[in-house]
C-alpha positions in Angstrom: -0.1 -0.1 -0.1 1.2 3.3 -1.3 1.5 6.4 1.3 -1.7 8.4 2.0 -1.7 11.3 0.1 -3.4 12.9 3.3 0.0 13.2 5.1 1.2 15.6 2.6 -1.5 18.1 3.9 0.0 20.9 6.1 0.7 20.0 9.6 0.2 16.1 9.5 1.7 13.9 11.5 2.3 10.1 11.2 0.2 8.2 13.7 1.4 5.3 15.9 0.2 1.8 15.6 -2.5 0.4 15.2 -2.8 3.8 12.9 0.4 3.6 11.6 0.2 5.4 8.0 -2.5 8.0 8.4 -2.2 11.3 9.9 -2.7 11.3 13.8 -3.0 14.9 13.6 -3.0 18.0 12.1 -1.4 20.6 14.6 -4.7 20.9 16.5 -6.4 17.3 17.8 -8.8 19.6 20.1 -10.2 21.3 17.3 -9.9 18.3 15.3 -12.4 16.7 17.2 -15.1 19.4 17.7 -15.2 19.7 13.7 -15.3 15.7 13.4 -17.9 15.9 16.0 -20.3 18.5 14.1 -19.7 16.8 11.1 -17.4 19.0 9.1 -14.6 16.8 8.7 -13.1 13.7 7.3 -10.8 11.5 8.9 -8.3 9.3 6.9 -8.7 5.4 7.5 -6.8 4.8 4.3 -5.1 1.9 6.4 -7.9 0.0 6.6 -8.1 -3.7 4.6 -11.2 -4.1 2.0 -12.2 -7.3 1.4 -14.7 -8.3 -1.3 -16.6 -11.4 -1.7 -18.6 -11.8 -5.1 -21.0 -14.7 -6.3 -24.5 -16.2 -5.8 -23.8 -17.6 -2.2 -21.9 -14.6 -1.1 -24.5 -13.8 1.8 -25.7 -17.0 2.7 -22.1 -18.3 3.2 -21.1 -15.6 5.1 -23.9 -15.8 7.3 -22.8 -19.2 8.3 -19.6 -18.2 9.5 -20.2 -14.7 10.8 -22.0 -13.7 14.2 -24.7 -11.3 12.8 -27.4 -12.4 10.2 -26.0 -11.5 6.7 -28.1 -13.9 4.9 -30.9 -11.2 4.0 -28.3 -8.0 3.5 -30.2 -5.5 1.3 -27.8 -3.6 -1.1 -26.3 -0.4 1.0 -27.7 -1.7 4.4 -25.1 -1.9 6.9 -23.9 -4.8 9.4 -21.2 -5.6 11.9 -19.7 -9.0 12.1 -17.3 -11.0 14.2 -15.7 -14.1 13.0 -14.9 -16.3 16.3 -12.8 -19.2 17.3 -14.6 -22.6 18.4 -14.3 -21.3 22.4 -16.1 -17.8 21.4 -13.2 -15.6 21.3 -13.0 -12.9 18.9 -10.8 -13.4 15.7 -11.7 -11.0 13.3 -14.3 -8.1 13.5 -15.7 -6.6 10.1 -17.8 -4.0 8.9 -19.8 -5.2 6.3 -22.0 -3.9 3.3 -23.2 -4.8 0.3 -23.9 -3.4 -3.4 -25.9 -6.1 -4.8 -23.2 -7.9 -6.6 -20.4 -8.1 -3.7 -20.3 -8.1 -0.1 -17.8 -5.5 1.2 -15.5 -6.3 4.6 -13.4 -3.7 6.3 -10.9 -4.6 8.6 -8.2 -3.2 10.6 -5.2 -2.4 8.7 -3.1 -5.8 8.4 -6.1 -7.8 9.2 -7.5 -8.4 5.7 -4.8 -11.1 4.1 -5.5 -13.2 7.2 -9.2 -13.3 7.1 -9.2 -13.6 3.3 -7.0 -16.5 3.2 -9.1 -18.4 5.8 -12.3 -17.4 4.0 -10.9 -18.6 0.7 -10.1 -22.0 2.7 -13.9 -22.2 3.5 -15.4 -22.2 0.2 -15.8 -25.4 -0.6 -18.0 -26.3 -3.5 -20.1 -22.9 -3.1 -20.6 -20.2 -5.9 -18.0 -17.6 -3.8 -14.9 -15.5 -4.6 -12.6 -14.3 -2.2 -10.7 -11.2 -2.9 -8.3 -8.9 -0.6 -8.6 -5.3 -2.5 -6.8 -3.3 0.2 -4.6 -1.9 -2.7 -7.0 -1.0 -4.8 -9.8 0.6 -2.5 -9.4 3.1 0.4 -11.6 3.9 3.3 -12.8 7.6 4.8 -14.6 8.2 7.9 -17.0 10.7 9.1 -20.1 11.5 11.6 -22.6 13.0 9.2 -25.1 15.0 10.6 -27.5 13.6 8.2 -27.4 10.9 5.2 -24.9 12.7 3.4 -21.4 12.4 4.0 -19.5 16.0 4.4 -18.0 15.8 0.9 -18.7 14.8 -2.3 -17.7 11.5 -2.7 -17.0 9.6 -6.0 -19.2 7.8 -8.3 -19.8 4.1 -6.5 -18.5 4.8 -3.0 -20.2 2.8 -0.6 -20.8 3.8 2.8 -21.3 1.8 5.8 -23.0 3.3 9.0 -22.2 2.0 12.6 -25.1 0.0 14.5 -23.4 1.0 17.7 -26.0 3.6 18.7 -28.7 0.9 20.2 -29.2 -2.5 20.5 -30.5 -4.5 16.9 -32.4 -6.7 17.0 -31.7 -10.3 18.0 -28.6 -8.4 20.2 -28.4 -8.1 24.0 -26.9 -5.2 25.5 -25.4 -5.3 29.5 -25.0 -1.5 29.6 -28.3 0.3 29.9 -29.9 1.6 27.2 -30.9 5.0 29.3 -28.0 7.7 29.5 -26.0 5.0 26.8 -22.8 7.0 25.8 -22.9 5.9 22.0 -26.5 7.6 21.7 -25.3 10.0 19.2 -22.5 8.1 17.7 -22.8 8.9 14.2 -20.0 7.5 12.8 -19.7 6.3 9.1 -17.1 4.8 6.3 -16.9 5.4 2.8 -15.3 2.4 0.8 -13.9 4.3 -2.4 -11.0 4.0 -4.9 -7.6 4.7 -3.4 -6.7 6.9 -6.7 -9.9 9.4 -5.3 -7.7 9.7 -2.3 -5.9 12.6 -3.8 -9.3 14.1 -5.3 -10.7 14.2 -1.5 -7.3 15.7 -0.3 -8.1 18.6 -2.8 -11.4 19.2 -1.5 -9.8 19.7 2.0 -7.3 21.9 0.7 -9.9 24.2 -1.1 -11.6 24.6 2.2 -15.0 22.2 1.3 -14.4 20.3 4.5 -12.4 20.2 7.0 -10.2 17.0 8.0 -9.5 15.3 11.4 -6.6 13.0 12.6 -6.7 9.6 14.2 -6.3 11.2 17.6 -9.5 12.9 17.1 -11.7 10.0 16.0 -10.0 7.7 18.8 -11.5 10.1 21.8 -14.8 10.3 20.5 -14.5 6.6 20.0 -13.5 5.9 23.6 -16.5 8.4 25.3 -18.9 6.4 23.1 -17.7 3.7 24.7 -17.0 1.7 21.6 -14.9 -1.1 21.4 -12.3 -1.9 18.5 -10.5 -4.8 17.5 -7.1 -3.3 17.4 -7.2 -2.0 20.8 -10.0 -3.6 23.1 -9.4 -7.1 21.5 -6.9 -9.9 22.4 -6.6 -13.8 22.6 -9.2 -14.3 25.3 -12.1 -11.8 24.5 -15.4 -12.6 24.5 -17.6 -10.3 23.1 -19.9 -10.4 25.7 -17.0 -8.9 27.9 -16.7 -5.2 25.4 -21.0 -5.2 25.3 -20.4 -6.0 21.4 -23.8 -8.3 21.5 -25.7 -4.9 21.2 -24.5 -4.6 17.6 -22.4 -7.4 16.4 -24.0 -10.4 17.1 -27.5 -11.8 16.6 -28.6 -14.3 19.3 -31.5 -15.6 16.9 -29.3 -17.1 13.9 -28.2 -20.3 12.8 -24.9 -21.9 13.9 -21.8 -20.7 13.7 -18.2 -21.0 14.9 -18.5 -20.1 18.4 -22.1 -20.0 19.0 -22.4 -22.4 21.5 -19.9 -20.0 23.9 -21.8 -17.2 23.1 -25.2 -18.5 24.0 -24.0 -20.3 27.0 -22.4 -16.8 28.3 -25.5 -14.6 28.0 -28.2 -17.6 29.2 -26.1 -19.1 32.0 -23.2 -17.5 33.2 -21.1 -13.8 33.3 -18.5 -12.3 31.3 -15.5 -12.9 32.9 -13.8 -9.5 32.1 -16.0 -6.4 31.6 -15.3 -3.6 29.9 -15.3 0.0 31.7 -14.0 3.7 31.0 -11.8 5.7 32.9 -11.8 9.4 33.9 -8.3 10.0 34.5 -6.4 12.4 36.7 -5.0 15.0 34.3 -2.6 16.9 37.0 0.5 14.9 35.7 -0.6 15.0 32.0 0.2 11.8 31.6 -1.8 9.9 29.3 -1.5 6.0 29.3 -0.8 3.7 26.7 -2.7 0.4 25.7 -1.3 -1.9 28.2 -0.7 -0.3 31.3 -1.6 -2.0 34.2 -4.8 -0.7 36.6 -4.6 -1.8 39.9 -6.8 -1.5 43.2 -6.0 -1.1 46.9 -6.6 -3.8 49.3 -8.6 -2.7 52.0 -9.2 -5.6 53.9 -7.9 -6.5 55.8 -6.9 -3.3 57.2 -2.9 -2.2 56.7 -1.2 -2.1 59.7 -0.4 1.4 60.4 2.2 3.2 58.4 1.9 0.4 55.8 0.5 0.7 52.5 -2.4 -0.8 51.3 -1.7 -3.9 49.1 -2.0 -3.2 45.2 -3.8 -6.0 43.1 -3.4 -5.9 39.3 -7.5 -6.0 38.4 -7.4 -5.2 34.7 -5.2 -3.4 31.9 -5.7 0.0 29.7 -6.9 -1.2 26.4 -7.1 2.8 24.8 -6.8 6.2 25.6 -7.2 9.5 24.5 -7.7 13.4 25.1 -10.9 14.6 24.6 -12.1 18.2 24.0 -14.8 18.2 27.0 -14.3 15.1 29.3 -10.3 15.5 29.5 -8.4 12.7 29.3 -10.4 9.3 29.4 -9.3 5.6 28.4 -11.0 2.4 28.4 -10.0 -0.5 30.3 -11.0 -4.1 30.5 -11.0 -5.3 34.5 -11.6 -8.5 36.1 -15.4 -8.9 36.4 -15.4 -8.8 40.3 -14.1 -5.4 40.5 -16.4 -3.2 42.6 -18.2 -0.7 40.8 -17.4 2.0 43.3 -13.5 1.0 43.9 -11.1 3.8 42.7 -8.7 2.4 40.5 -4.6 3.5 39.9 -3.3 2.8 36.5 0.3 2.8 36.6 2.1 4.7 33.9 5.1 6.2 32.9 6.6 5.2 36.3 3.1 7.2 37.6 0.3 6.7 39.5 -2.9 8.3 37.8 -6.0 8.2 39.9 -9.1 6.9 37.9 -12.5 6.8 38.3 -14.7 3.9 36.5 -17.7 4.4 34.5 -19.4 0.7 34.2 -20.3 -0.4 30.4 -20.5 -4.1 31.3 -22.2 -3.8 35.1 -19.9 -6.2 37.4 -23.2 -7.2 38.6 -24.0 -8.5 35.0 -26.0 -11.4 35.2 -27.3 -14.8 33.3 -30.2 -13.7 31.1 -31.7 -16.7 32.6 -32.2 -17.9 36.0 -31.6 -21.5 36.9 -33.1 -23.0 40.0 -30.4 -24.7 42.2 -31.2 -28.4 42.6 -31.5 -29.8 46.3 -28.7 -31.8 47.2 -29.0 -35.4 46.8 -30.4 -37.3 50.8 -30.6 -33.5 51.9 -34.2 -33.2 53.4 -35.6 -29.8 52.8 
């Protein structure tokens, strides 16, 4: 993939992984956040991978492997789908849209080759054709105020609209819908020919639309509690832990790999870990990085006079950003048993950063089905 033409814009600073290859910002991330949030800017996502699946069996075939129902996906309709392993762990997350002839899957940068190879191995005798078209097509993001993208798109562009705003039919939400931080999330992505990127950059230079960097989008995403594959997912991640069942899982659809675990945790169990948002103390101007440990102080039994409370690692930061209104914020995955009112500490850059947690997946998230306890054999009531 060649370098993005957006990096030639004034003030462009190249991002760090997982956003290497696109601009982190163009000189003022706070202003860029406001522009993006107000629907007046676009953000370069040309580092994303793009896969197409063609053929008359494409939707039913994808439906058999994905966590979300795709067999009746109408042209122009958006969906989000996860591809899980046999134990229900997240292996891939895709933004899905169909154009009537091909189904398009947008993934994190670098993820397309692995998923395309796996899909190609699963074709068997079905009439489908899988192609990694990341070299020919690119992605541009925005937060449109209405139906229209904030910039004129080239002919044939496809727009994917993020379904995170609400619990979809067949989905399940652990976080209460009332007051959900994602209710105003309006993110959308346009899939365009990579050759059309210079024309979009020209619109920015002409003042027809503003531009925002990856840091601006990250801050708004974190504030909306929106999980991202490149940051919130590790090899143990179940979709329940990130409240991803609200937009990317259909509990009513047929069999797919990992479905048994998905159903079991919803109906009978509890997510072993849970996603929280952290409001961070900004007095030291320290912004944690992914992987920084989140710790709690053990208060029982009480420490001896003069002794510091014992520290217990309870999770880790997955992503962090400076928000233009909320200040320093982060997402973290913590153990299920961490009390909701426990004040946490993030250990970052050799400094303790105080953190107040906001529940996304509640600590008391219970099974959807209450199974009565059976009396022990030989014991009379």
